[in-house]
C-alpha positions in Angstrom: 127.8 -64.5 28.2 125.2 -64.8 30.3 123.2 -68.1 30.7 120.1 -68.0 32.6 117.9 -71.2 34.3 114.6 -70.7 36.2 115.3 -71.6 40.1 113.4 -74.6 39.9 115.7 -76.3 37.8 118.2 -76.3 40.6 117.0 -79.0 42.1 114.1 -80.9 40.3 116.7 -81.4 37.2 119.6 -82.7 39.4 119.3 -85.7 41.5 123.0 -85.1 42.3 122.0 -81.8 44.0 123.8 -83.1 47.2 127.1 -82.5 45.5 126.4 -78.7 45.6 125.5 -79.0 49.4 129.2 -80.6 50.0 131.0 -77.7 48.3 128.8 -75.0 50.0 131.7 -72.8 51.0 133.3 -73.1 47.5 130.1 -72.7 45.8 129.7 -69.0 47.9 132.8 -68.1 46.9 132.2 -68.7 43.0 128.8 -67.2 43.0 130.1 -64.0 41.4 132.1 -66.0 38.8 129.6 -68.2 37.7 126.5 -66.7 38.4 123.7 -67.3 35.7 124.3 -71.4 36.1 122.4 -74.2 38.3 123.8 -73.6 41.7 124.4 -77.4 41.7 126.8 -77.0 39.3 128.7 -74.5 40.0 131.3 -76.1 42.5 132.0 -79.0 39.9 132.1 -76.7 37.2 135.1 -74.9 38.2 136.5 -77.7 40.0 136.6 -79.8 36.5 138.2 -76.8 34.7 140.6 -76.6 37.1 141.5 -80.7 37.2 141.4 -80.2 33.3 143.7 -77.4 33.0 146.3 -79.0 35.5 145.6 -82.4 33.7 146.5 -80.2 30.4 149.8 -79.4 32.1 151.0 -82.2 33.2 150.7 -84.3 30.0 152.4 -81.5 28.5 155.3 -81.2 30.7 155.8 -84.8 30.7 155.6 -85.4 26.6 158.4 -82.5 26.5 160.4 -84.5 28.9 160.2 -87.5 26.8 161.7 -85.8 23.7 158.3 -84.7 22.2 158.4 -81.6 20.0 156.1 -78.4 21.4 153.5 -79.0 18.6 152.7 -82.2 19.3 153.0 -82.0 23.4 150.7 -79.4 23.6 148.1 -80.9 21.3 147.7 -83.9 23.2 147.6 -82.4 26.4 144.9 -80.2 24.6 142.8 -83.3 24.1 143.6 -84.8 27.5 142.0 -81.5 28.9 139.4 -81.6 25.9 138.6 -85.2 26.6 137.9 -84.7 30.5 135.5 -81.7 29.9 133.4 -83.9 27.8 133.3 -87.4 29.6 132.6 -85.7 33.2 130.1 -83.0 31.9 128.4 -85.4 29.6 128.3 -87.9 32.5 126.9 -85.5 35.2 124.0 -84.7 33.1 120.4 -86.6 34.1 119.6 -89.2 32.3 115.9 -87.3 31.8 117.5 -84.1 30.5 119.6 -85.9 28.3 116.8 -87.7 26.3 115.0 -84.6 26.2 117.8 -82.5 24.5 119.2 -85.4 22.4 119.1 -83.5 19.2 120.4 -80.1 21.3 123.2 -81.9 22.5 124.4 -83.0 19.4 124.0 -79.7 17.8 126.0 -77.8 20.9 128.6 -80.9 20.7 129.7 -79.5 17.5 129.9 -76.6 18.4 131.9 -77.5 21.5 134.2 -79.3 19.2 134.3 -76.3 16.9 135.4 -73.8 19.8 138.0 -76.4 21.0 139.7 -76.6 18.1 139.8 -73.3 17.3 141.2 -72.5 20.7 143.9 -75.4 20.1 144.8 -73.1 17.0 145.1 -70.3 18.9 147.0 -71.6 21.9 149.6 -72.6 19.1 150.3 -69.1 18.1 150.6 -68.5 21.7 153.1 -70.7 22.5 155.2 -70.6 18.8 155.6 -67.0 19.9 157.6 -67.9 22.9 159.8 -70.1 21.2 160.3 -67.1 18.8 160.6 -64.9 21.6 162.8 -66.6 24.3 164.2 -70.0 22.5 161.7 -72.4 23.8 158.8 -71.4 26.6 159.4 -72.0 30.3 156.9 -73.7 32.6 155.2 -70.2 33.6 154.8 -69.6 29.9 153.3 -72.7 29.1 150.9 -72.5 32.2 150.0 -68.8 31.2 148.8 -70.5 27.2 147.3 -73.2 28.8 145.3 -71.2 31.4 144.2 -68.4 28.8 142.7 -70.6 26.4 141.8 -73.1 29.1 139.2 -70.4 30.7 137.8 -70.1 27.1 137.0 -73.9 26.7 135.4 -73.3 30.3 132.9 -71.3 29.1 132.7 -73.3 25.8 131.8 -76.5 27.7 129.6 -74.4 30.1 127.4 -73.4 27.2 127.2 -76.5 25.8 126.5 -78.5 28.8 124.6 -76.2 31.0 121.8 -74.6 29.2 118.6 -75.8 29.8 116.0 -76.8 27.0 113.9 -73.7 26.7 116.9 -71.8 25.7 117.4 -73.1 21.9 120.8 -72.9 20.2 120.1 -69.4 17.9 119.1 -67.6 21.4 121.6 -68.6 23.1 124.1 -66.0 21.5 122.7 -63.2 19.3 123.9 -63.0 15.4 125.6 -60.0 16.0 127.8 -61.4 18.9 128.3 -64.4 16.6 129.4 -62.3 13.9 131.8 -60.0 15.9 133.3 -62.8 17.7 134.1 -64.3 14.2 135.6 -61.2 13.2 137.8 -61.1 16.4 138.7 -64.6 16.1 140.0 -64.3 12.7 141.8 -61.1 13.7 143.7 -62.4 16.6 144.6 -65.5 15.0 146.4 -63.3 12.2 147.9 -61.3 15.0 149.3 -64.3 16.7 151.0 -66.3 13.8 151.9 -62.7 11.7 155.2 -63.0 12.9 156.1 -66.9 12.9 155.8 -68.9 9.3 158.7 -68.1 7.0 158.3 -65.2 4.8 157.0 -66.3 1.3 159.7 -65.8 -1.2 157.6 -63.2 -2.7 157.6 -61.1 0.7 161.2 -61.5 0.7 161.5 -60.2 -2.6 159.6 -57.0 -1.6 161.5 -56.9 1.4 164.9 -56.4 -1.1 163.1 -53.5 -2.6 162.6 -52.0 0.6 166.5 -52.2 0.9 166.4 -50.7 -2.3 164.5 -48.1 -2.0 163.2 -46.6 -4.7 160.2 -44.7 -6.8 159.6 -47.6 -9.2 160.3 -51.2 -10.0 160.7 -53.3 -12.9 157.6 -55.5 -11.8 155.5 -53.1 -9.5 154.7 -49.5 -8.3 156.6 -49.1 -4.8 154.0 -48.8 -2.4 154.5 -52.1 -1.2 158.2 -51.5 -0.2 157.8 -48.0 0.9 155.4 -49.8 3.7 158.1 -52.4 4.6 160.5 -49.9 4.7 158.5 -48.1 7.2 157.6 -51.1 9.4 161.4 -52.6 9.3 163.0 -49.4 9.9 160.9 -48.9 13.3 161.1 -52.7 14.6 163.7 -54.3 12.7 163.8 -57.1 10.2 161.6 -59.5 11.1 158.7 -61.6 9.8 156.4 -59.4 12.0 158.0 -56.4 10.9 157.5 -57.4 7.2 153.7 -58.1 7.5 152.3 -55.9 9.9 151.9 -53.5 7.4 149.3 -56.0 5.5 147.1 -55.9 9.2 147.0 -51.9 8.6 146.0 -52.0 5.1 143.5 -54.6 6.0 142.0 -52.7 8.5 141.8 -49.8 6.1 140.1 -52.0 3.6 137.9 -53.5 6.4 136.9 -49.8 7.3 136.4 -49.1 3.7 133.9 -51.9 3.1 132.1 -51.3 6.6 131.4 -47.8 5.7 130.5 -48.7 2.0 127.8 -51.3 3.2 126.7 -49.1 6.1 125.7 -46.0 3.0 124.2 -48.4 0.6 122.6 -50.4 3.4 122.6 -50.0 7.3 124.5 -51.0 10.1 123.8 -54.5 10.5 124.4 -55.3 7.1 127.7 -53.7 7.4 128.6 -56.0 10.1 128.1 -58.7 8.2 130.7 -57.3 5.5 132.8 -56.7 8.0 132.8 -61.0 8.6 132.8 -61.6 5.2 136.5 -59.5 5.2 137.4 -61.4 8.1 137.3 -65.0 6.4 136.8 -65.2 3.2 140.1 -66.8 1.7 141.8 -63.9 -0.4 140.6 -61.0 2.1 142.0 -63.1 4.9 145.7 -63.9 3.1 145.7 -60.0 2.0 145.8 -59.1 5.8 148.5 -61.7 6.7 151.1 -61.5 3.6 152.6 -58.7 2.4 152.4 -58.4 -1.4 151.4 -55.0 -4.1 148.2 -56.7 -3.9 147.4 -55.6 0.2 148.1 -51.7 -0.3 145.8 -52.5 -3.4 142.9 -53.5 -1.8 143.0 -50.9 1.0 142.8 -48.4 -2.2 140.1 -50.5 -4.3 137.9 -50.3 -1.1 138.6 -46.4 -0.3 137.9 -45.9 -4.0 134.7 -48.0 -4.2 133.0 -46.1 -1.0 134.1 -42.4 -2.4 132.4 -43.4 -5.9 129.7 -44.7 -4.5 129.6 -41.0 -2.3 130.1 -39.2 -5.9 128.0 -41.5 -8.1 124.7 -42.7 -6.1 124.5 -39.9 -3.5 126.2 -37.0 -6.0 128.7 -35.6 -3.0 130.9 -33.3 -4.7 133.7 -33.2 -2.2 133.9 -37.3 -2.4 135.6 -36.8 -6.2 138.6 -35.8 -4.0 138.4 -39.0 -2.5 138.3 -41.0 -5.8 141.2 -39.2 -6.7 143.5 -39.6 -3.9 142.6 -43.8 -3.7 143.0 -44.5 -7.5 146.3 -42.5 -7.3 147.6 -44.6 -4.0 146.2 -47.7 -5.5 148.4 -46.9 -9.0 151.4 -46.6 -6.6 150.2 -50.1 -5.3 149.7 -52.1 -8.5 148.0 -51.1 -12.0 145.3 -52.7 -12.2 143.1 -50.6 -10.1 143.0 -48.2 -13.0 140.3 -50.6 -14.6 138.1 -48.5 -11.9 138.4 -45.7 -14.6 136.8 -47.3 -17.3 134.0 -48.7 -15.0 133.4 -45.4 -13.5 132.8 -44.1 -17.2 130.5 -46.7 -18.3 128.1 -46.5 -14.8 127.9 -42.8 -15.9 126.7 -43.8 -19.7 124.6 -46.7 -18.4 122.9 -44.8 -15.1 120.5 -42.2 -16.4 120.4 -39.9 -12.8 124.3 -39.6 -13.0 125.1 -38.6 -16.7 124.8 -35.0 -15.9 128.4 -35.5 -13.7 129.6 -36.0 -17.1 129.5 -32.5 -17.6 130.9 -31.6 -13.9 134.7 -30.8 -13.3 134.8 -32.9 -10.3 135.4 -36.2 -11.8 138.4 -34.4 -14.1 139.6 -33.0 -10.9 139.6 -36.6 -9.7 141.9 -37.9 -12.7 144.3 -34.4 -12.3 144.8 -35.7 -8.7 145.3 -39.6 -9.5 147.7 -38.5 -11.8 150.0 -36.3 -9.6 150.4 -39.1 -6.9 151.2 -41.8 -9.6 153.7 -39.4 -10.9 156.7 -40.8 -9.2 156.0 -44.2 -11.3 156.1 -41.9 -14.4 159.2 -40.7 -13.7 161.2 -44.0 -12.7 159.4 -45.3 -16.2 160.9 -42.1 -18.2 164.6 -42.8 -16.5 164.3 -46.7 -17.4 163.2 -46.9 -21.1 159.3 -47.4 -19.8 160.6 -50.8 -18.8 157.6 -51.4 -16.0 155.1 -50.3 -18.1 156.8 -52.3 -21.2 157.1 -55.5 -18.7 153.2 -55.3 -17.3 151.7 -54.0 -20.7 153.3 -55.2 -24.1 155.1 -58.5 -22.9 152.1 -60.2 -21.4 150.2 -59.7 -25.0 153.1 -60.7 -26.6 153.0 -64.2 -24.5 152.2 -67.4 -26.7 148.9 -68.5 -26.7 147.4 -70.2 -23.6 143.7 -70.1 -23.2 143.0 -69.9 -19.2 139.5 -69.0 -18.9 139.0 -71.8 -16.9 141.6 -70.7 -14.1 139.5 -68.0 -13.8 136.7 -70.2 -12.2 138.7 -71.9 -10.4 140.5 -68.9 -8.5 137.2 -67.3 -8.0 136.3 -70.6 -6.0 139.3 -70.6 -3.7 139.1 -66.3 -3.7 135.7 -66.6 -2.5 134.6 -70.4 -1.7 131.9 -72.1 -3.4 129.5 -70.7 -1.1 130.6 -67.5 -2.0 130.6 -67.9 -5.9 127.1 -69.2 -5.8 126.0 -66.1 -3.6 127.3 -63.8 -6.4 125.6 -65.8 -8.9 122.1 -65.4 -6.8 122.6 -61.8 -6.5 123.4 -61.5 -10.0 120.5 -62.9 -11.4 118.3 -61.5 -8.9 116.2 -58.2 -9.5 117.4 -56.4 -6.3 116.5 -53.5 -8.9 113.1 -53.6 -7.7 113.9 -52.0 -4.4 113.8 -53.3 -0.8 110.2 -54.0 0.9 111.7 -53.2 4.5 113.0 -50.0 3.7 110.1 -48.7 0.9 113.4 -47.4 -0.9 112.4 -45.6 -4.3 113.0 -48.5 -7.4 115.5 -45.7 -8.7 117.7 -45.6 -5.6 117.6 -49.7 -5.4 118.4 -49.7 -9.5 121.5 -47.5 -8.9 123.0 -49.2 -6.0 122.6 -52.7 -8.3 124.0 -51.1 -11.0 126.7 -49.7 -9.1 127.9 -53.3 -8.2 127.0 -55.0 -11.5 129.2 -52.3 -12.9 132.4 -52.6 -10.8 132.4 -56.0 -10.6 131.9 -57.2 -14.0 133.8 -54.8 -16.0 136.8 -55.9 -14.1 136.1 -59.5 -14.5 135.3 -59.3 -18.3 138.6 -57.7 -19.1 140.2 -60.6 -17.6 137.8 -62.7 -18.9 138.8 -61.4 -22.3 142.7 -61.5 -21.7 142.5 -65.2 -20.2 141.0 -66.4 -24.0 144.6 -66.0 -25.4 147.0 -65.5 -22.2 147.6 -66.9 -18.6 146.0 -65.5 -15.5 147.7 -64.9 -11.7 145.5 -66.3 -8.7 145.2 -62.8 -7.5 144.6 -60.8 -10.3 140.7 -60.7 -10.0 140.9 -60.6 -6.2 140.0 -57.0 -5.4 137.2 -56.7 -7.7 134.9 -59.1 -5.3 135.0 -55.9 -3.0 132.2 -54.5 -5.2 130.1 -57.9 -4.6 130.6 -57.7 -0.7 127.8 -55.4 0.7 125.2 -57.3 -1.8 126.6 -60.8 -0.6 126.2 -59.3 3.1 123.0 -57.9 2.2 121.8 -61.5 1.2 123.4 -63.2 4.2 121.3 -60.5 6.7 118.1 -61.8 5.4 117.0 -58.5 3.9 117.0 -59.5 0.2 113.3 -60.7 -0.7 113.8 -61.3 -4.2 112.3 -64.4 -5.4 115.9 -65.2 -7.1 117.5 -65.0 -4.3 114.7 -67.0 -2.3 115.6 -69.7 -4.6 119.0 -69.8 -3.3 117.8 -70.5 0.2 120.0 -73.4 0.9 123.0 -70.8 0.9 121.6 -69.7 4.3 122.5 -73.3 5.6 125.5 -73.4 3.6 127.1 -70.3 5.4 127.9 -71.1 8.9 129.4 -74.2 7.9 131.5 -72.6 5.4 133.0 -70.1 7.6 133.6 -72.6 10.5 135.6 -74.5 8.0 137.4 -71.9 6.7 138.4 -70.5 10.4 139.6 -74.5 10.9 141.7 -74.4 8.0 143.1 -70.8 8.6 144.2 -72.2 12.3 145.4 -75.7 11.3 147.7 -74.6 8.4 149.1 -71.7 10.1 149.9 -74.0 13.2 150.9 -76.6 10.4 153.9 -74.1 9.4 154.7 -73.0 12.5 154.5 -76.1 15.0 153.5 -78.9 12.8 150.8 -81.4 13.1 151.5 -84.6 14.7 150.9 -87.4 12.0 151.0 -84.9 9.4 154.5 -85.2 7.9 156.3 -82.1 6.2 156.5 -82.5 2.1 160.3 -82.7 1.2 161.2 -79.3 -0.4 158.1 -77.6 0.3 158.9 -73.9 -0.8 157.5 -72.7 2.8 159.6 -74.3 4.9 163.0 -74.4 5.9 164.2 -70.7 4.8 165.7 -69.8 8.4 167.8 -73.0 8.4 169.1 -72.6 5.1 169.9 -68.9 5.3 171.9 -70.0 8.7 173.9 -72.2 7.2 174.8 -70.4 3.7 175.7 -67.5 6.3 178.4 -70.1 8.1 179.4 -71.1 4.7 180.1 -67.6 3.8 181.8 -66.5 6.9 184.4 -69.8 6.6 185.0 -68.6 2.9 185.2 -64.9 3.5 187.4 -66.0 6.7 189.7 -68.2 4.9 190.2 -66.2 1.7 190.0 -62.6 3.3 187.6 -61.8 0.2 184.2 -61.4 1.0 181.9 -63.4 -1.5 178.8 -63.2 -3.2 175.7 -65.5 -2.8 173.9 -66.2 -6.0 170.5 -68.0 -5.7 170.3 -69.8 -9.0 166.5 -69.3 -9.7 164.9 -66.3 -10.8 164.4 -64.3 -7.4 163.0 -67.2 -5.0 166.3 -68.2 -3.5 167.8 -65.3 -3.7 165.5 -63.5 -1.9 165.1 -65.7 0.9 168.8 -66.1 1.4 168.9 -62.4 1.4 166.7 -62.3 4.2 167.6 -65.0 6.3 171.3 -64.5 5.9 170.3 -60.6 7.2 168.8 -62.6 9.9 171.7 -65.0 11.0 174.2 -62.1 10.9 172.0 -59.9 13.2 172.1 -63.1 15.7 175.7 -63.6 15.3 176.5 -60.1 16.5 179.9 -61.7 17.9 181.0 -62.3 14.1 179.1 -59.1 12.3 178.1 -55.8 13.2 175.8 -54.9 10.8 173.2 -56.9 10.0 172.7 -55.5 6.0 175.0 -57.7 4.0 172.8 -60.5 3.4 170.6 -57.8 0.9 173.4 -56.3 -0.3 175.6 -59.3 -1.1 173.0 -61.9 -2.5 172.0 -61.6 -6.1 170.2 -64.1 -8.8 171.1 -65.8 -11.8 170.8 -63.2 -14.5 174.7 -63.0 -13.7 174.9 -66.1 -15.3 172.2 -65.3 -18.8 169.0 -66.1 -16.7 166.1 -63.7 -15.8 165.9 -61.9 -12.2 163.7 -59.1 -12.5 165.2 -56.0 -10.4 168.0 -57.8 -9.5 169.3 -57.0 -13.0 168.9 -53.4 -11.9 170.6 -54.1 -8.3 173.9 -56.0 -9.1 175.0 -55.3 -12.9 177.0 -58.3 -14.2 179.7 -55.5 -15.0 180.3 -54.5 -11.4 180.8 -58.3 -10.4 183.8 -58.8 -12.4 186.4 -61.3 -10.7 184.2 -62.2 -8.3 184.6 -65.1 -5.9 180.8 -66.5 -5.7 178.5 -68.7 -3.9 175.6 -70.5 -6.1 172.8 -71.9 -4.6 170.7 -74.0 -6.3 167.4 -76.1 -5.6 168.7 -78.8 -8.1 172.4 -80.0 -8.5 171.9 -79.8 -12.4 171.2 -76.2 -12.3 175.0 -75.8 -10.9 176.4 -78.2 -13.5 175.5 -76.7 -17.1 177.9 -75.2 -19.5 176.8 -71.8 -19.3 178.2 -71.5 -15.6 181.4 -72.3 -16.6 181.5 -70.1 -19.7 181.2 -67.4 -16.5 184.2 -68.5 -14.5 187.6 -69.2 -14.5 187.3 -72.1 -11.6 184.7 -73.9 -9.8 184.7 -76.1 -6.9 182.9 -79.4 -6.5 179.2 -79.2 -5.8 177.9 -80.1 -1.9 175.0 -80.2 -0.6 172.8 -78.6 2.1 170.3 -80.1 4.6 167.8 -78.0 5.7 165.3 -78.6 8.4 162.3 -77.5 10.2 161.7 -77.9 14.0 164.5 -80.4 13.8 162.8 -82.4 11.1 164.3 -83.1 7.6 162.2 -80.7 4.9 164.7 -81.3 1.8 168.0 -80.0 0.8 169.8 -77.5 -1.8 173.2 -77.9 -3.7 175.8 -75.4 -3.7 179.7 -74.7 -5.2 181.8 -71.8 -5.1 183.3 -70.1 -8.2 186.6 -67.7 -8.7 187.1 -65.4 -11.1 183.7 -64.4 -12.7 183.4 -63.0 -15.9 180.0 -61.2 -17.2 178.0 -61.3 -20.3 176.7 -57.9 -21.5 174.1 -59.7 -22.9 172.2 -61.0 -20.3 168.6 -60.8 -20.8 166.8 -58.3 -18.1 163.6 -60.4 -16.9 160.9 -62.6 -17.9 157.7 -63.4 -16.0 157.3 -63.4 -12.5 154.4 -65.6 -10.7 152.9 -62.6 -9.1 
């Protein structure tokens, strides 16, 4: 980032100009690096940076030697270096200049604190990666992490404290640079942390999908399983390999959203759309967590792009893209089928497009989608249409439950309040009147506007009607917001001049704060789940923590029992899917690490079942571990609560049960909860075990 200054400022604005004379030789050597800053500031600017990094490194190593955890040590060291930057730089500014720029300095000070916090969370990801790869960072690795992030902090401090009065905050960095910087930071944060927090139990469940690879499953189509199978086959079984497919799908979704916005508006607006895909909570999460929603969003974004090409620009070949994206989307999650009736509605309400109803291309797109979806049809035909019944009739037969209020709450969580208000502003505006800056015909602008409304409101209307009598999930409505992203970006880029949108002008000031808050929240949350945050204790029995430790301890117990009895026990998680899935993955991880005990790392997924063996519901585990195949087996039952191991139904299925024992689990050496287990012998199956119940996804 280049910063220019008038040459006259160099001596007149700095009464301490003698400082530069004392370091004249060093100043000449550093000129290529610090060119653009006043000569009198160059030397001490670099020296302060070196001093701050050394203080940071010294503090961090001292605290580590005193028994502090890595998370606490590096945070305290970083705070020390940041304080040094602030005190020295602000103290060396001329008093006159400080008074003249008091309001600007305060504004830039906020930027400095924001940039420092972002750098801190980024550094936590780097250090945690070293811990995961090597079992603990070396002195050189800590120095590399501190030095790399220290350069970022150095530039941030230079920007804050060494800019002249004539250069305002907005002119220092272009809006394009800010947008690209936000996108790059969010992407880098995702890449750094993607392999560090323990898997969600749902992610571990879909990893089990991949270990039992098929063309269909009870609760979801197979796309998520196919991607996890591919990435784990290439990279091994790890959090990174399970989740890296989410990054690939996010890149696809972002590319299609960028292309859609560019086609509807322009390249500058498309860049803002890319920023929104990077920072809005639902889309940030979809690029980090591997679930069926992740490929669904990529396919949904692709379908919207090709639909815009086919419906608005009437490009016939685009219908092939529509068919492919919807077909692949149906292999991801059934909800993308809502784009079908939305397309029909658009053809009916948009006069310029009605003639397409009599063209063959839309029907060829349906044929292509059906052919791609055929594996799921085959699986369902072979399993008595179990998946369609699970996702369709079963949900309609659920007890009455009003949940429309949840749709509002979920929308706020998915898009932030600022995003939702922006969508409302767009929905109530008169964008159909056209864009003054482009002098577009009214019909084209109206067509664009109807496209957004139809492909957003029809799916939302379906979920709203469903919510009047049934429960809805937080992730269901996420993809439908893709249709609003181009128009949100248009609004944010100050291109929409309609009166209704101008009435929401306060949003222009709200978006920068919203983006900053979301980025800080993502960084702090990921740092907390990985290294912790000093003064913020881990909650007890938090479902996102301790799975690695639990998997290792249960695997050790299993090895001891197998060694003493010469029989391979079956580990059974006594809830729907969380315990079984988490143990299957982290037992496999433990087996891979304990190569002296196990030659293969596949036992965890092949020898970890769920509570359907004792009359409960457990989704696909019913198919993977039929009760009749477990007759007479030795089992280790694991539960979060002791009561789950003491009910009479368990006793009716076994010949002998041992006393209940507990296992304490830890994260970063900190106690985070306990689980209970017991050993049973002589399992007896029950053919009346139910297949499944609702899963929280």
